[in-house]
C-alpha positions in Angstrom: -6.9 51.1 30.8 -8.4 48.8 28.1 -5.7 46.6 26.5 -8.0 44.9 23.9 -7.7 47.7 21.4 -10.1 48.8 18.8 -8.4 47.5 15.6 -9.0 44.3 13.8 -8.0 41.1 15.5 -5.0 39.0 14.3 -7.3 36.5 12.6 -9.0 39.3 10.7 -5.6 40.6 9.5 -4.3 37.2 8.3 -4.7 36.6 4.5 -6.8 33.6 3.5 -4.3 32.0 1.1 -4.7 28.4 2.4 -8.4 28.5 1.8 -8.1 29.5 -1.8 -5.5 26.8 -2.5 -7.6 24.2 -0.7 -10.7 25.1 -2.7 -8.8 24.9 -6.0 -7.3 21.5 -5.1 -10.7 20.1 -4.2 -12.6 21.5 -7.2 -10.0 20.0 -9.5 -10.7 16.6 -7.9 -14.1 16.0 -9.4 -15.8 18.8 -7.6 -15.3 17.5 -4.1 -15.8 20.4 -1.7 -13.6 21.0 1.3 -16.5 20.3 3.6 -17.2 16.9 2.0 -13.5 16.1 2.2 -13.4 16.9 5.9 -16.5 14.9 6.6 -15.1 11.9 4.7 -11.8 12.2 6.5 -13.6 12.3 9.9 -15.5 9.2 8.9 -12.3 7.4 8.1 -10.7 8.4 11.4 -13.8 7.3 13.3 -14.0 4.0 11.5 -10.3 3.3 12.3 -10.9 4.2 15.9 -13.9 1.9 16.2 -12.1 -1.0 14.5 -9.3 -0.6 17.1 -12.0 -0.7 19.8 -10.7 2.6 21.1 -12.8 5.3 22.8 -12.6 9.0 21.7 -11.2 9.7 25.2 -8.4 7.1 24.8 -7.5 8.4 21.3 -7.5 11.9 22.6 -5.2 10.9 25.4 -2.7 9.3 23.0 -2.7 12.3 20.8 -2.7 15.0 23.5 -6.1 16.4 22.7 -9.4 16.8 24.6 -12.1 14.3 23.7 -14.3 17.0 22.4 -11.7 17.8 19.7 -11.6 14.2 18.5 -15.4 14.3 18.4 -15.3 17.5 16.3 -12.8 16.1 13.9 -14.8 12.9 13.5 -17.9 15.0 12.8 -16.1 16.8 9.9 -14.3 19.8 11.4 -11.1 20.9 9.7 -8.2 18.8 10.9 -4.8 20.5 11.1 -2.3 18.4 9.2 -0.1 17.7 12.3 -3.2 16.6 14.3 -4.2 14.4 11.3 -0.7 12.8 11.3 -0.8 12.3 15.1 -4.2 10.7 14.9 -3.0 8.3 12.2 0.1 7.4 14.2 -2.1 6.7 17.3 -4.4 4.6 15.2 -1.5 2.8 13.5 -2.8 3.7 10.0 -1.0 5.3 7.1 -2.0 8.9 6.4 -1.5 8.4 2.7 -3.9 5.4 2.6 -6.5 7.4 4.4 -6.2 10.3 2.0 -6.2 7.9 -1.0 -9.4 6.3 0.3 -11.1 9.7 0.9 -10.1 11.1 -2.5 -10.8 7.9 -4.4 -7.4 8.0 -6.1 -3.8 8.5 -5.4 -3.5 11.6 -3.2 -0.1 12.5 -4.7 -1.8 12.9 -8.1 -4.4 15.2 -6.7 -1.8 17.4 -5.1 0.2 17.5 -8.4 -3.0 18.5 -10.3 -3.8 21.2 -7.7 -0.4 22.7 -8.1 -0.6 22.6 -11.9 2.2 20.0 -12.3 
């Protein structure tokens, strides 16, 4: 008996709401794409790690990830918000300061604009 089924996967059934909000937020921020944002965020994480003289493996151990995951995030892969917060805590940096640096302005203002406030 095949338990895999023939219907769409859970990922295919899930609506893509977050992606639309994300794109709207970035386009209102001077046209920055989500891909560029993730790449910049990864560069900031890598820079902080290197300044702390920490290896990817050491950072991964502090956060509870595999080294390959840290490498992917530093290379510009989407970082889940809780992983981003844990990375910032492990690196002893403020998440808001990282976001402000990447966005080039106050991150709270960007979020308010994205939500039409």
